[in-house]
C-alpha positions in Angstrom: 34.8 107.6 65.5 38.9 107.7 66.3 40.8 107.6 63.4 44.1 105.7 63.3 47.2 107.1 61.4 50.4 105.2 61.1 53.5 105.9 59.2 54.8 103.1 57.8 58.7 101.8 56.5 62.2 103.1 57.4 61.1 106.7 57.6 58.8 105.9 60.7 61.5 103.9 62.2 64.0 106.5 61.9 61.7 109.3 63.4 60.6 106.9 66.2 64.6 106.2 67.0 65.3 110.0 66.8 62.4 110.9 69.4 63.4 107.7 71.7 66.9 109.1 71.6 66.3 112.5 72.0 64.0 112.1 74.9 66.6 110.1 76.8 69.5 112.3 76.1 67.7 115.2 76.9 66.7 113.8 80.6 70.3 113.5 81.4 72.1 116.4 79.7 73.1 119.4 81.7 71.6 122.7 80.7 73.0 124.4 77.3 75.3 127.2 78.2 78.0 129.7 76.7 80.4 127.3 78.6 79.2 124.1 77.0 78.7 125.6 73.5 82.3 127.0 73.4 83.4 123.0 73.0 81.5 123.0 70.2 84.0 125.2 68.4 86.7 122.3 68.4 84.7 119.0 69.5 84.9 116.8 66.1 84.0 113.7 68.0 80.4 114.8 68.8 79.9 115.4 65.1 79.4 111.8 64.7 76.6 111.5 67.4 73.3 112.6 66.6 72.7 115.9 68.7 71.2 115.8 72.2 69.5 117.4 73.0 68.0 117.5 69.7 67.8 121.0 67.9 67.4 122.7 64.3 69.6 124.8 62.6 68.3 127.9 60.4 69.4 131.0 59.0 68.2 134.9 59.1 69.7 136.9 56.3 69.5 139.8 54.1 68.1 137.9 51.2 66.0 139.5 48.5 62.4 139.3 49.6 61.4 139.6 45.9 62.5 135.9 45.9 59.0 134.2 46.7 59.0 130.8 44.9 60.8 129.0 42.0 58.3 130.9 39.8 58.0 134.1 41.4 61.3 136.0 41.6 63.6 133.2 42.5 66.9 135.0 41.3 66.2 138.2 42.7 69.3 139.9 43.8 68.8 142.8 45.9 70.3 141.3 48.8 71.5 144.4 51.1 69.4 146.2 53.5 66.7 143.7 53.8 65.7 143.3 57.7 62.4 141.7 59.5 61.2 145.4 60.5 62.5 148.4 62.2 62.0 149.6 65.8 62.0 152.7 67.3 63.8 152.0 70.5 65.0 155.1 73.1 64.4 157.5 70.2 66.6 155.6 67.8 65.8 153.6 64.7 67.1 149.8 65.1 67.2 147.4 62.2 65.8 144.1 63.4 68.1 141.2 61.7 66.8 138.5 63.6 63.6 137.6 66.1 63.4 134.1 67.3 61.9 132.4 70.2 64.0 130.1 72.3 65.2 128.1 73.6 68.4 128.3 71.2 71.8 129.6 70.5 73.2 132.2 67.9 76.4 130.1 66.6 77.4 132.2 63.3 77.3 135.8 62.5 78.3 137.2 59.1 78.5 140.7 57.1 80.1 141.7 54.0 79.9 145.4 55.4 79.0 145.8 59.2 77.9 148.9 60.1 76.4 150.8 63.4 75.9 149.4 66.8 74.8 145.9 66.8 72.6 145.1 69.9 71.3 141.5 71.0 68.4 141.4 73.3 68.0 138.2 75.3 64.6 136.7 76.6 62.6 140.1 76.1 64.9 142.3 78.4 64.5 146.0 77.2 68.5 146.4 77.6 70.9 144.5 75.4 72.9 141.7 76.8 75.6 142.5 74.3 76.0 146.0 72.7 79.2 146.6 70.2 80.1 148.2 67.2 79.2 145.7 64.4 82.8 145.7 62.9 84.6 145.4 66.2 82.3 142.4 67.5 82.6 140.5 63.9 86.5 142.1 63.4 88.0 140.3 66.5 88.4 143.7 68.3 85.9 143.6 70.8 87.6 142.6 74.2 87.9 138.8 75.1 86.4 138.0 71.5 89.6 137.7 69.5 90.7 136.4 66.3 89.9 134.1 64.9 86.8 133.2 66.8 86.0 136.9 65.3 87.5 138.5 62.3 87.6 139.6 58.8 89.1 137.3 55.9 89.3 138.3 52.4 86.5 141.1 52.9 84.2 138.8 55.0 83.7 139.5 58.7 82.7 136.5 60.9 81.7 136.0 64.5 81.5 132.0 65.7 81.1 133.2 69.7 78.1 131.4 70.6 75.2 133.1 72.6 72.4 131.0 74.0 69.0 132.0 75.2 66.3 130.5 77.2 63.3 132.2 75.6 63.7 134.7 72.7 66.4 136.3 71.0 66.4 139.4 68.9 69.4 141.2 67.1 69.5 144.9 65.7 71.8 147.0 64.4 71.1 151.3 64.3 72.6 151.5 60.6 71.1 149.9 57.8 72.2 149.0 54.3 74.5 146.1 55.1 74.4 142.6 53.9 74.3 139.7 56.9 73.7 136.0 58.0 72.9 134.8 61.4 72.9 131.1 62.2 71.0 129.6 65.1 69.9 126.9 66.7 66.4 126.2 68.2 65.8 123.5 71.0 63.0 121.7 71.8 60.9 123.7 74.1 61.5 122.0 77.5 65.4 122.1 76.6 67.5 123.5 79.7 69.5 127.0 78.6 71.2 129.3 80.6 70.9 132.7 78.6 74.0 134.8 77.8 75.3 137.6 79.9 77.9 140.0 78.9 80.1 139.2 82.3 80.3 135.9 80.9 83.1 136.6 78.5 85.3 137.9 81.1 84.5 135.0 83.5 85.2 132.6 80.5 88.5 134.4 79.7 91.0 131.2 80.1 88.8 128.8 77.6 88.1 131.3 75.2 91.5 132.0 75.0 92.4 128.5 74.6 90.1 127.8 72.3 91.2 130.9 70.0 95.0 129.3 70.1 93.5 126.1 69.0 91.7 127.5 66.1 94.3 129.8 65.1 96.9 126.7 64.5 94.3 123.7 63.9 97.2 121.8 62.6 98.8 121.8 65.6 95.4 119.8 67.5 95.9 116.1 68.1 92.7 114.3 68.6 94.3 110.9 68.9 94.5 109.4 72.7 97.5 107.3 74.3 98.0 104.3 72.7 96.3 105.1 69.1 99.6 104.7 67.3 99.1 105.5 63.6 99.4 102.3 61.3 101.2 103.0 58.6 101.0 102.1 54.9 102.9 102.3 51.5 101.8 100.9 48.1 102.0 101.5 44.3 98.8 100.8 42.8 99.0 100.0 38.8 96.8 101.7 36.3 93.3 100.4 36.6 93.9 98.4 40.0 92.5 99.0 43.2 95.2 99.2 46.5 94.2 98.8 50.2 95.1 101.4 52.5 93.9 99.6 55.5 91.1 97.3 56.9 90.5 97.3 60.5 87.9 95.6 63.1 85.4 97.7 65.3 83.7 98.8 67.3 86.2 101.6 66.8 87.0 104.9 64.9 89.1 106.4 62.2 90.5 109.1 64.0 93.4 110.5 61.5 94.1 109.7 57.8 97.3 111.3 56.5 98.9 111.2 53.1 102.1 112.5 51.7 102.3 113.8 48.2 105.3 115.1 46.7 104.2 118.5 45.0 105.1 118.9 41.4 103.2 121.7 40.3 100.6 121.3 37.7 101.2 117.7 37.3 99.7 117.1 40.6 96.2 118.0 39.4 95.2 115.3 36.9 96.9 112.8 39.0 95.1 113.7 42.6 91.9 113.9 40.4 92.3 110.3 39.1 93.1 108.6 42.1 89.6 107.7 43.6 89.4 107.0 47.4 86.7 104.6 48.7 85.9 103.8 52.4 83.4 101.2 53.3 81.8 101.3 56.6 80.0 98.2 58.1 79.4 97.2 54.4 78.4 100.7 53.1 80.7 102.6 50.9 79.9 106.1 52.4 83.1 107.9 51.1 83.9 107.9 47.2 85.9 111.0 46.0 89.0 111.9 44.1 92.0 111.8 46.6 93.0 115.7 46.1 89.0 116.5 46.4 88.5 114.8 49.5 91.1 116.8 51.4 89.2 119.8 50.6 91.0 121.6 48.1 90.9 120.2 44.6 92.6 120.1 42.1 95.9 119.7 43.1 97.9 120.7 46.0 96.4 124.1 47.5 97.6 124.6 51.0 95.4 125.5 53.9 94.8 125.0 57.7 91.5 124.2 58.9 90.1 121.9 61.6 88.8 119.0 60.0 91.4 119.0 57.0 94.7 120.3 56.3 97.0 120.4 53.1 100.6 121.8 53.6 103.0 123.3 51.2 105.3 120.2 51.3 102.6 117.6 50.0 101.3 116.5 53.4 97.4 116.2 53.5 95.6 115.2 56.8 92.2 114.4 57.5 90.9 114.6 61.2 86.9 113.9 60.4 86.0 111.5 63.2 84.6 108.2 61.4 83.1 105.6 63.9 82.3 102.0 62.9 80.5 99.1 64.5 81.9 96.2 62.6 84.4 97.1 60.3 86.3 99.5 57.9 88.0 99.3 54.8 90.0 102.0 52.8 91.1 101.8 49.3 92.4 103.8 46.6 91.6 102.9 42.8 94.2 104.5 40.2 92.4 105.8 37.2 95.6 107.3 35.8 97.3 105.9 32.9 100.7 105.1 34.9 101.1 103.5 38.5 100.6 105.9 41.6 102.6 105.2 44.8 100.8 105.9 48.2 102.5 106.6 51.3 100.7 107.7 54.5 99.0 106.7 57.7 95.8 105.6 59.5 95.2 106.2 63.3 92.5 104.3 64.7 91.2 104.2 68.3 88.3 102.5 70.2 84.8 103.8 70.2 81.7 102.4 71.5 78.8 102.4 69.1 75.7 103.8 70.6 72.1 104.3 69.2 73.2 107.9 68.2 76.4 107.2 66.5 76.5 108.1 62.8 78.6 106.7 59.9 80.8 109.3 57.9 80.1 110.3 54.4 82.2 112.3 51.8 81.3 112.2 48.1 81.9 114.1 45.0 80.3 115.3 41.8 81.2 117.3 38.6 79.5 118.7 35.8 81.4 120.1 32.9 80.3 123.1 30.3 77.4 124.2 32.5 75.9 127.2 31.0 75.6 130.1 33.0 72.4 131.4 31.3 69.5 130.8 32.0 70.4 130.8 35.9 69.4 127.7 37.8 70.0 126.3 41.3 72.9 123.9 41.2 72.7 120.8 43.3 75.0 120.2 45.8 73.8 117.0 47.6 70.2 115.4 48.4 70.4 112.9 51.1 67.7 111.1 53.3 67.7 109.3 56.4 69.0 111.0 59.7 72.1 112.5 59.8 74.2 116.0 60.1 75.5 118.0 57.5 78.9 119.2 58.2 80.8 120.8 55.2 81.5 121.5 51.6 84.5 122.2 49.2 83.7 123.6 45.8 85.5 124.0 42.6 84.9 125.9 39.4 86.6 126.7 36.3 85.7 130.2 35.0 86.9 131.1 31.4 86.4 134.8 32.1 87.3 137.4 34.9 84.0 138.4 35.7 82.4 137.1 38.9 80.9 133.5 39.0 79.5 133.7 42.6 76.4 136.0 42.9 74.2 132.9 43.7 72.6 132.2 47.1 72.6 129.2 49.0 69.3 127.6 49.7 69.4 124.6 52.2 66.1 122.5 52.6 65.6 120.4 55.7 63.2 117.8 56.6 60.8 118.4 53.6 60.7 122.1 53.8 58.9 123.9 50.9 60.9 127.1 51.3 64.7 126.9 52.2 65.6 127.6 55.9 68.9 128.8 54.9 68.7 131.5 52.2 71.8 133.0 51.6 73.2 136.4 49.9 75.9 135.3 47.6 78.3 132.3 47.0 81.0 134.0 48.6 79.2 134.9 51.7 78.2 131.5 52.3 82.0 130.6 52.3 82.7 133.7 54.6 84.2 136.3 52.6 82.5 139.0 50.4 82.7 141.2 47.4 84.2 138.3 44.9 87.7 138.9 46.6 90.1 137.0 45.0 92.6 137.0 47.9 93.3 133.8 49.5 92.9 133.0 53.0 92.8 130.2 55.6 90.8 129.8 58.8 89.6 126.8 61.0 86.0 126.8 59.3 86.3 128.4 56.0 89.1 128.5 53.3 89.6 130.1 49.8 92.6 128.0 48.8 93.2 129.0 45.2 91.9 131.5 42.6 94.1 131.7 39.4 93.3 135.1 38.3 93.2 137.6 36.8 90.3 138.6 39.2 88.1 135.7 39.1 89.4 133.9 35.9 90.8 130.3 36.2 90.2 127.9 38.7 89.2 128.8 42.0 88.9 126.5 45.4 86.8 127.4 48.6 85.5 125.2 51.3 83.4 125.9 54.6 83.0 123.3 57.3 79.8 123.5 59.7 81.1 122.8 63.3 79.5 124.8 65.9 76.7 125.6 62.8 76.3 121.9 61.7 72.9 121.3 60.6 70.7 118.4 61.8 68.2 116.6 59.7 65.9 113.6 60.6 64.6 112.8 57.3 66.1 114.6 54.6 68.4 117.3 53.5 69.2 119.3 50.0 71.5 121.8 49.6 71.1 124.0 46.1 73.3 126.8 45.1 72.4 129.4 42.5 74.6 129.5 39.7 74.3 133.4 39.0 77.0 134.6 36.8 78.2 138.2 35.7 78.6 136.4 32.0 77.2 134.4 29.6 79.6 131.4 29.2 80.2 127.9 30.2 81.9 126.8 33.6 82.9 123.4 34.9 81.8 123.1 38.6 82.5 120.3 41.1 81.7 119.8 44.9 82.7 117.8 47.8 80.1 117.0 50.5 80.8 116.0 54.3 78.0 114.7 56.1 77.2 112.2 59.0 74.2 109.6 58.5 72.3 106.7 60.5 73.2 103.3 58.9 71.0 102.8 56.0 70.7 106.5 54.5 70.8 107.2 50.8 72.2 110.3 48.7 71.9 111.1 45.1 75.7 110.9 43.9 76.5 108.7 41.2 79.2 106.2 40.4 82.6 108.1 39.7 83.6 107.2 36.0 87.0 107.8 34.5 85.3 110.7 32.4 84.4 112.4 35.5 88.0 112.4 36.8 89.7 113.1 33.6 91.0 117.0 34.3 90.4 119.3 31.7 93.3 122.0 30.7 92.8 125.2 32.3 90.3 127.7 30.5 91.6 130.0 28.3 91.0 133.2 29.1 87.8 134.7 27.1 88.3 138.5 26.2 85.9 140.5 24.0 88.1 142.2 21.8 86.4 144.6 18.7 87.5 143.7 15.4 90.0 145.6 13.6 90.5 148.0 17.1 94.3 149.4 17.7 94.5 148.7 21.5 95.8 151.8 23.1 97.3 149.8 26.2 100.0 148.3 24.0 101.1 151.7 22.2 104.6 153.0 22.2 104.8 156.1 24.8 106.7 158.7 23.1 106.2 161.8 25.4 104.3 161.8 28.6 103.4 163.8 31.9 102.0 161.6 34.7 101.8 157.8 34.5 100.0 156.1 31.6 99.5 152.6 31.7 97.1 149.7 31.2 94.0 149.1 33.5 91.6 146.5 33.5 88.3 147.3 32.9 85.1 145.6 31.9 83.6 146.5 28.8 86.6 147.6 27.2 88.1 146.0 24.0 90.0 143.1 25.6 89.0 144.3 28.9 92.1 146.6 29.0 92.7 150.2 28.0 95.5 153.0 28.4 94.6 154.9 31.6 96.5 158.3 31.7 96.8 159.5 35.4 99.0 161.9 37.4 99.1 164.7 35.3 98.9 168.1 36.9 96.4 169.8 35.0 95.8 171.9 31.4 98.7 171.8 29.1 99.8 168.4 30.0 100.4 166.2 26.9 101.0 162.5 26.5 102.0 161.4 23.0 101.9 157.7 21.8 102.4 155.9 18.6 100.0 153.7 16.7 100.5 151.6 13.6 98.6 151.8 10.3 99.1 149.2 7.8 99.2 151.2 4.8 100.2 154.7 3.3 96.5 156.6 2.5 93.9 159.0 3.6 91.8 157.2 6.2 89.5 158.2 8.7 90.2 157.6 12.6 87.7 156.9 15.4 88.3 156.4 19.1 86.5 154.9 22.1 87.4 156.4 25.5 86.0 156.2 28.9 84.4 158.6 31.0 84.5 159.1 34.8 84.0 161.8 37.7 87.7 162.5 38.0 88.5 162.5 33.8 89.3 165.6 32.4 88.7 168.0 29.1 91.1 166.6 26.3 91.8 167.8 22.8 93.9 165.5 20.4 96.1 165.5 17.4 96.9 163.0 14.9 100.6 163.3 13.3 100.5 166.9 14.8 97.4 167.6 13.0 94.2 168.8 15.3 91.9 166.1 15.6 88.3 167.7 16.2 87.4 169.8 19.1 87.8 169.3 23.0 86.0 166.2 24.5 84.8 166.6 28.0 85.4 162.8 29.8 83.4 163.8 32.7 80.6 161.4 33.9 79.3 160.7 37.6 80.0 156.8 37.2 82.8 155.3 35.1 81.5 154.7 31.8 82.8 153.0 28.4 81.5 155.9 25.6 80.9 154.8 21.9 83.3 155.4 19.4 83.9 159.1 18.3 85.3 160.1 14.8 88.1 162.1 15.3 88.8 162.8 11.7 90.4 162.2 8.3 94.1 162.1 8.0 96.6 161.0 5.6 98.6 158.0 7.6 102.1 156.5 6.5 102.7 152.5 6.9 104.1 152.1 10.1 104.0 154.3 13.3 102.1 157.6 13.3 101.5 159.5 16.5 98.6 160.2 18.6 98.8 163.3 20.8 96.5 163.9 24.0 96.4 167.4 25.5 94.7 168.5 28.7 92.8 171.7 28.5 90.4 171.5 31.5 88.0 169.8 33.4 84.1 169.9 33.8 82.9 172.2 36.6 81.3 168.8 38.4 84.4 167.0 38.0 87.0 165.8 40.5 89.9 167.6 39.2 92.5 165.0 38.7 92.4 165.3 34.7 92.6 161.8 33.9 91.7 160.2 30.5 91.2 156.7 29.6 91.6 155.5 26.0 90.3 152.1 25.0 91.5 151.9 21.1 91.7 153.7 17.6 90.0 152.5 14.6 91.0 153.2 11.2 88.5 153.1 8.2 89.1 154.0 4.5 88.1 157.5 3.4 85.4 157.8 1.0 
């Protein structure tokens, strides 16, 4: 007996619509090739149409394979040197990073420490279609693939050159022990794809150079057509009121939304955060976000230059996300500040037919205050249902310590996946940089626009835009990021998501309240000072050879110590002054660092020998325990500590350095 199975409701209708659209588009579409994919690097207009031919976007990476499920090793962190397998090819060992059936296309390769020769094998051929030093290929030094199509940014190496394949693709390197991501598309089995060949790089030299030039200066790209004259707006909005920036009839599209803000330093941050931008397309409010965060770099005015969003030093903020609508769009701003806010800018509107593949633009924001970093959690960026395409995210965090906050991996689930099809290797890796670098950088597709410091303390803002590596979904989409901090503390986190969805799509964002947008002061730097310690980095230098000075170091009192370097060897002396609160006989203790290039030193207090020589060699940097130097008669006020180099361990690098964390005084019994 035959069994009848039927899916009912909006999900069934959406799946049927997608299947019909994909089949119709695939029949008419030209073959996918390197040439056609190149234009995906800069074509923002096509983001608003569900892809045809349809495809999935997934990721291979070096994620720790010990992460098996939320109850089994889920936050394992050994993300380096993990591969599918090793192979022996022509007498050499090759580490397999990717092996995927086609038809498909590579759309991004990232590494924190690229190494060896990378080989890309296409369609089962024995010889690689592309063979190059991994650093050259990802660093923008391979002939014909210049920056910013490839390049190193804040210690992260990225390649955005598309590499299509008809039947299969395998990527290897002949060196191991590196971190990597490979993002790739997989098309339906009957999709026509022209496989990549190395000579195509030379044949496509002109379009590659043109696209590289555009990506290097995305602010110069004008997506408006002739006749798309911007409509200016200027309004002052009273506290608690909503001002209309523009209202237009369709079918059409918003091509450009620009705003001028007069930068005034820290005062920008709370004001921009408390102006709420809302956009209603065809009766659906799909955009709801604080003004500065919407432009990808909140809080405040933090300059960067990407393809879809730009913020300039003079306060001009520009959005080039293409936003189509069928009937009507209404753009408003609500002022949640205590005083009036003046807004001035322009909106470019152009004609656009509405098709059965056209989607509405979505941009929504959420924030959570005082999030504990222990225990580790998967912090949700977004959960959406319906059919759509995920195209980007901007993230901001307030970190009260200098330690790294972003060890966590991205986990992206598409269409009901039980295990994420994107499983990353670190938060900064997802955003295209590496090694918790605090260096600011700007790129068409990913940016670090703010990092207060020192190191990773304070406010940090990062973003990434999925243009060629956009992620389609037909039923649902969920993006989690592990909150994996080196330190136990409380952080404030906020996220801005950008995606397109067919009309009727839903999401998990709640309404934004005045409490959400009330910007808290920057966190105060939390340091771990040992009670009663006399910090040596602040002592007066009385006599020296070499270069004594403060150095930051985790695990020391106040996370700083006195680092004496540059001495010539045995006999060199450093004399510093330390204060005792009262006259009297007291025990003196010291805490010191050890390292492979530290020497052997002897000490004296007020000219009196303080114990025997101490060997500060260790094969790695170590903050030691307190050492008793002896009992001395001290005077109220300044006393002296003398440090004299007497040699070095036979295993040590002979740099004769010394690191002094603090002195501690205790009453003599």
